[in-house]
C-alpha positions in Angstrom: -14.3 -3.8 -21.4 -12.1 -0.9 -22.2 -10.2 -0.2 -19.0 -9.5 3.8 -18.3 -6.2 5.2 -18.2 -6.0 7.2 -15.3 -3.0 10.0 -14.5 -0.8 8.5 -11.8 0.4 11.0 -9.3 3.6 8.8 -8.8 5.1 9.9 -12.2 6.3 13.3 -11.5 8.4 11.7 -8.8 9.6 8.9 -11.2 10.7 12.0 -13.4 12.4 13.3 -10.9 14.8 10.7 -9.8 15.5 9.9 -13.5 16.8 13.2 -13.3 19.5 12.7 -10.8 19.5 9.1 -10.1 21.2 6.1 -12.5 18.6 3.3 -11.7 14.9 3.8 -10.8 12.9 0.9 -9.4 9.5 1.3 -9.3 8.1 -1.1 -7.1 4.4 -2.1 -6.2 1.7 -5.2 -6.5 1.4 -7.0 -9.8 -1.4 -5.4 -12.2 -1.5 -1.7 -10.9 0.0 -0.3 -13.6 3.6 0.0 -13.5 4.2 -1.6 -16.9 1.8 1.2 -18.0 3.9 3.7 -16.4 7.2 2.5 -17.6 6.2 2.1 -20.7 5.2 5.6 -21.0 8.5 6.8 -19.9 10.1 4.3 -22.4 8.1 5.5 -25.2 8.9 9.4 -24.5 12.6 9.1 -23.7 13.2 6.6 -26.4 14.4 4.0 -24.1 14.9 0.3 -25.0 12.0 -1.7 -23.5 12.7 -5.6 -21.9 10.4 -7.5 -20.0 11.3 -10.4 -18.0 8.3 -11.8 -18.3 9.4 -12.6 -21.9 10.8 -16.2 -21.6 13.7 -15.1 -24.4 14.7 -12.6 -22.1 14.7 -14.1 -18.7 16.6 -16.5 -20.2 19.1 -14.3 -21.0 19.2 -12.5 -18.1 19.6 -15.5 -16.2 22.6 -17.0 -18.0 24.2 -13.8 -19.5 23.4 -10.8 -17.2 26.5 -8.8 -18.4 25.7 -9.7 -22.1 22.2 -8.5 -22.0 23.0 -5.0 -20.6 26.2 -4.8 -22.6 24.7 -2.5 -25.5 22.3 -1.0 -23.2 22.7 2.8 -22.7 18.8 3.7 -21.5 16.1 1.0 -20.6 13.4 -0.2 -19.2 13.7 -3.6 -17.4 9.9 -4.6 -16.2 9.6 -7.2 -13.7 13.5 -7.4 -12.6 12.8 -9.4 -9.4 12.1 -12.4 -11.6 16.2 -12.5 -12.3 17.7 -11.2 -8.9 21.1 -12.0 -10.3 20.6 -9.4 -12.9 21.4 -6.7 -10.1 24.8 -7.5 -9.6 25.6 -6.8 -13.8 23.4 -3.5 -13.4 25.7 -2.3 -10.6 28.7 -3.0 -12.8 27.8 -1.1 -16.0 26.2 1.8 -13.6 30.0 2.1 -11.9 31.0 2.3 -15.5 28.7 5.0 -16.4 27.0 6.8 -13.7 24.6 8.7 -15.9 21.5 9.7 -14.5 18.6 8.0 -15.8 19.7 5.0 -17.2 17.7 2.6 -15.9 14.0 2.5 -15.1 13.3 -1.1 -13.1 9.7 -2.4 -11.8 9.2 -5.1 -9.4 6.3 -6.9 -8.1 8.1 -7.9 -5.0 9.9 -6.5 -2.3 13.3 -6.7 -4.3 15.6 -5.9 -1.6 13.7 -9.0 1.0 14.5 -11.3 -1.7 16.9 -14.1 -0.3 18.8 -14.5 -3.6 19.4 -10.8 -4.1 23.3 -10.5 -4.1 23.1 -6.5 -4.4 21.3 -3.7 -3.2 22.3 -0.9 -5.8 23.0 0.7 -3.0 23.7 4.8 -4.2 22.4 3.4 -7.0 19.2 3.3 -7.4 16.1 5.1 -6.0 12.8 3.4 -4.9 9.2 4.7 -5.6 6.3 2.4 -5.1 3.0 2.6 -7.1 0.1 0.8 -5.2 -3.9 0.7 -6.8 -5.4 3.5 -8.0 -6.1 6.1 -5.6 -9.6 7.9 -5.1 -8.2 11.5 -5.5 -6.5 9.2 -9.2 -9.8 8.1 -10.1 -11.9 11.2 -9.1 -9.6 13.6 -10.0 -8.7 15.0 -7.0 -5.1 17.4 -6.6 -4.7 17.9 -2.9 -2.7 15.6 -0.8 -4.5 14.8 2.1 -1.3 14.6 4.3 0.1 17.8 3.2 -3.1 19.3 4.3 -3.4 18.3 7.5 -0.1 18.7 8.5 -0.8 22.3 7.6 -4.0 22.2 9.8 -6.4 22.6 7.0 -8.3 19.3 5.2 -9.6 19.5 1.6 -12.5 20.2 0.6 -15.0 17.5 -0.8 -14.6 17.3 -4.4 -17.3 14.0 -4.9 -19.3 13.0 -1.5 -19.6 9.6 -1.5 -21.8 8.4 1.6 -23.9 5.2 2.9 -24.2 2.7 -0.4 -22.4 4.8 -2.7 -19.7 4.5 -0.3 -19.8 0.8 0.5 -19.6 0.2 -3.4 -16.8 2.7 -3.4 -14.7 0.6 -1.1 -15.6 -3.0 -2.0 -14.8 -2.2 -5.4 -10.5 -1.3 -4.6 -8.0 0.1 -6.6 -7.0 -2.8 -8.9 -7.3 -1.2 -12.6 -8.8 -4.5 -13.4 -11.7 -4.7 -10.8 -12.1 -0.9 -11.1 -13.2 -1.5 -14.7 -15.9 -4.4 -14.0 -19.5 -3.1 -13.7 -20.7 -5.8 -11.0 -19.4 -7.4 -7.7 -19.7 -10.9 -9.3 -16.7 -10.1 -12.2 -14.8 -8.6 -9.5 -14.6 -11.5 -7.3 -13.8 -13.7 -10.2 -11.0 -11.3 -11.6 -9.6 -11.0 -7.4 -9.7 -15.0 -7.0 -7.7 -15.6 -10.4 -5.2 -12.5 -9.0 -4.5 -14.6 -6.0 -4.4 -18.0 -7.6 -2.1 -16.6 -9.9 0.2 -14.7 -6.9 0.3 -18.2 -5.0 1.0 -20.3 -7.7 3.7 -18.2 -9.6 5.4 -15.2 -7.1 5.6 -17.3 -4.0 8.1 -20.0 -5.6 10.0 -17.0 -6.8 10.1 -15.5 -3.5 11.0 -18.2 -0.9 11.2 -21.9 0.0 7.4 -22.6 1.1 7.0 -26.6 1.8 3.2 -26.3 2.6 2.2 -24.2 -0.5 -1.6 -25.5 -0.3 -2.1 -24.1 2.9 -1.1 -20.3 1.7 -5.0 -19.6 0.6 -6.5 -20.7 3.8 -3.6 -19.0 5.7 -4.0 -15.8 3.2 -8.1 -16.4 3.7 -7.6 -16.4 7.9 -5.5 -13.1 7.7 -8.7 -11.6 6.0 -10.5 -12.4 9.2 -8.3 -10.3 11.3 -7.5 -7.5 9.1 -7.3 -4.1 11.4 -6.1 -6.8 14.9 -2.8 -7.0 16.4 -0.7 -9.8 15.3 -1.0 -12.9 17.1 1.3 -15.2 14.9 0.5 -18.6 16.9 -3.3 -17.7 16.6 -2.6 -17.1 13.4 -1.0 -20.2 12.7 -3.3 -22.2 14.8 -6.5 -21.4 12.7 -4.9 -23.5 9.5 -2.3 -25.8 11.6 1.1 -23.8 11.3 3.2 -23.1 13.8 3.9 -19.1 14.8 7.0 -19.4 13.3 5.9 -20.7 9.8 2.6 -18.5 10.6 5.2 -15.3 10.5 7.4 -16.2 7.7 4.3 -16.8 5.6 3.2 -13.3 6.5 6.5 -11.8 5.6 5.7 -13.4 2.0 2.5 -11.8 1.8 4.1 -8.4 2.8 6.6 -8.9 0.0 4.2 -9.3 -2.5 2.4 -6.2 -1.5 -0.6 -7.8 -0.1 -0.3 -6.7 3.5 1.3 -4.8 5.9 2.1 -4.8 9.7 1.7 -1.3 10.7 3.9 -0.8 13.9 2.7 1.3 17.3 3.3 4.7 17.9 5.1 6.0 21.2 7.3 9.0 23.0 9.0 9.0 25.8 6.4 10.0 27.7 4.3 6.7 26.8 4.8 4.1 29.5 2.0 2.0 28.9 1.9 1.4 25.1 1.4 -2.1 23.2 3.8 -3.0 21.0 2.2 -5.4 19.1 2.1 -4.4 15.3 -1.6 -4.5 13.5 -2.3 -6.1 10.5 -3.5 -4.3 7.3 -4.6 -5.1 3.7 -3.6 -3.1 0.8 -6.8 -2.9 -1.2 -10.1 -3.5 0.5 -11.4 -5.0 -3.0 -9.3 -8.0 -2.4 -10.0 -7.8 1.1 -13.7 -7.9 0.6 -13.6 -10.6 -2.0 -11.1 -12.9 0.5 -13.4 -12.6 3.7 -16.6 -12.7 1.8 -18.2 -9.4 2.5 -20.6 -8.1 -0.1 -23.1 -5.0 0.2 -25.8 -7.6 1.3 -23.8 -8.7 4.5 -22.7 -4.9 5.2 -26.3 -4.4 5.6 -27.0 -7.0 8.1 -23.9 -6.2 10.0 -22.3 -2.6 9.5 -19.6 -3.8 12.1 -18.0 -5.9 9.3 -18.0 -3.0 7.0 -15.9 -1.0 10.1 -12.9 -3.3 9.4 -12.4 -3.0 5.7 -13.3 0.9 5.8 -10.3 1.1 7.9 -8.3 -1.0 5.5 -9.2 1.2 2.9 -8.5 4.3 5.0 -4.9 2.9 5.5 -4.4 2.1 1.9 -5.4 5.8 1.0 -3.1 7.6 3.3 -0.2 5.1 2.7 -1.1 5.8 -0.9 -1.1 9.9 -0.1 2.2 9.2 1.8 3.6 8.3 -1.5 3.7 11.7 -3.1 3.3 14.0 -0.2 6.2 16.7 0.3 7.7 15.4 3.4 8.3 11.3 4.0 5.4 10.0 6.4 5.1 6.8 8.3 2.1 5.6 9.7 1.5 3.5 12.7 -1.2 2.6 15.2 -1.9 3.8 19.2 -3.1 1.6 21.6 -1.9 1.3 25.5 -2.9 -1.2 28.5 -6.0 1.0 29.5 -6.9 0.2 25.9 -7.4 3.9 24.8 -6.4 3.7 21.0 -6.3 5.8 17.7 -6.6 3.9 14.7 -3.9 5.7 13.0 -1.1 7.9 13.7 0.6 9.6 11.0 3.9 11.2 11.5 6.1 13.1 9.6 9.7 14.0 9.1 10.0 16.6 11.2 8.3 14.5 14.1 4.6 16.3 13.7 1.8 13.5 13.9 -1.8 13.8 12.6 -4.5 10.9 14.6 -7.2 9.5 12.5 -9.9 7.3 13.7 -12.5 5.8 11.5 -16.0 5.9 11.8 -18.1 3.4 9.2 -21.3 5.4 10.5 -23.1 8.8 9.9 -23.3 10.0 13.6 -19.8 10.8 16.0 -20.4 10.6 19.3 -18.1 12.3 22.3 -16.9 9.1 23.4 -14.8 8.7 19.7 -12.8 11.4 20.6 -11.2 9.9 23.5 -8.1 8.7 22.0 -7.1 11.4 19.9 -7.6 13.9 23.1 -5.0 11.4 25.1 -3.0 11.9 21.9 -3.0 15.6 22.0 -2.8 15.5 25.9 0.5 13.1 25.6 2.2 15.0 22.7 0.9 18.5 22.6 3.9 19.9 20.5 3.9 17.3 18.0 0.0 16.7 17.5 -1.4 19.0 14.8 -4.4 17.7 14.3 -7.2 15.0 14.9 -9.8 14.0 12.8 -12.4 11.5 12.8 -13.3 10.1 9.2 -16.8 9.7 9.3 -19.6 8.4 6.3 -20.9 12.1 6.2 -21.0 15.6 4.5 -19.8 18.3 6.9 -16.6 19.3 8.1 -17.0 20.7 11.8 -14.8 21.2 14.3 -14.6 19.2 17.8 -12.6 21.2 19.6 -9.0 21.9 19.7 -7.2 20.9 16.8 -10.1 18.4 16.6 -12.4 17.5 13.3 -15.1 15.2 12.3 -14.5 15.1 8.3 -16.2 13.4 5.7 -14.3 10.3 4.3 -14.9 11.6 0.8 -11.7 14.5 1.9 -9.4 11.5 1.1 -10.1 12.6 -2.3 -10.5 16.3 -2.1 
């Protein structure tokens, strides 16, 4: 098996950051290609490459961080979260020499959330997040879906995937190793070993967890609630944890880039909005493996596909947000009258795009209710409302409202 090397849309952003910032951190989950990307910069720019996955280098970083950095003028330091104490020495050496592009760091955890981090390198570091492969990267797409939507258009369909082909694509996910495997069984084997490795190694580096044996059960419980509102008491109760411990465990999984809480969207005109966040997984392939979802189970219950499809779309849009022209945040919307919109994306200018996700090839008038309400309460902010569905045609559905194929995400 030879994994294909796909171009990463984040690469130009890393180059831009290195041009005017002393330290650049590529953060993201394990095995998404951070090392491959960082090595390419080391080779093209003559930077020394060090990895803290090497035991001797890790020992040096922990025991004598100043000595390790003393003669490093330009370097890549891989998996820097394994020695958080290195950041203080990095701060000192950068303050002594503030040339741009001195250090390219990678980390498989949310570095600034670690309790052992002594310094954030504020003002000296730019952080960019590399997530699993996007469908646009895999299919050769060039358009940024969010840039297009905020401009009032949608990308044309480049590679159409519907029905069984769409299911296969969603369940495959975006981790390069999983993408390269031919069968669902082999991908599930990889996913299990990946999760086991994270829970056995990374969790211990991130936090003091006393009941490590409960983490796999808790993660599987989270997989059953993907796309739903967070209820810590209910989540913890499924595996015998109190709500405070469940919230701590969820925070650890967020630091490992496995899940993300999506906050509700609101403005001053919305008085009855529910303030509870939603939970989404950052890779639908891992979610499918954890929840036991297969093409066979989806053929028996299409509703089961809807939850995974929502995580898939959220993850794809999050990847587009990393390289969009304006910074974007992704929310959900739900009020006490049960009007809801699956995803609401707001850009730095305050404009919003509402997105509904349908796992079927049909769209009904009732599917527009949430988007129409959003347009009504925020007409000056609302740029576009889109129902992403399992079909082939982009069709108008009213003022600033559209039905569009899921395949536009990689147009």
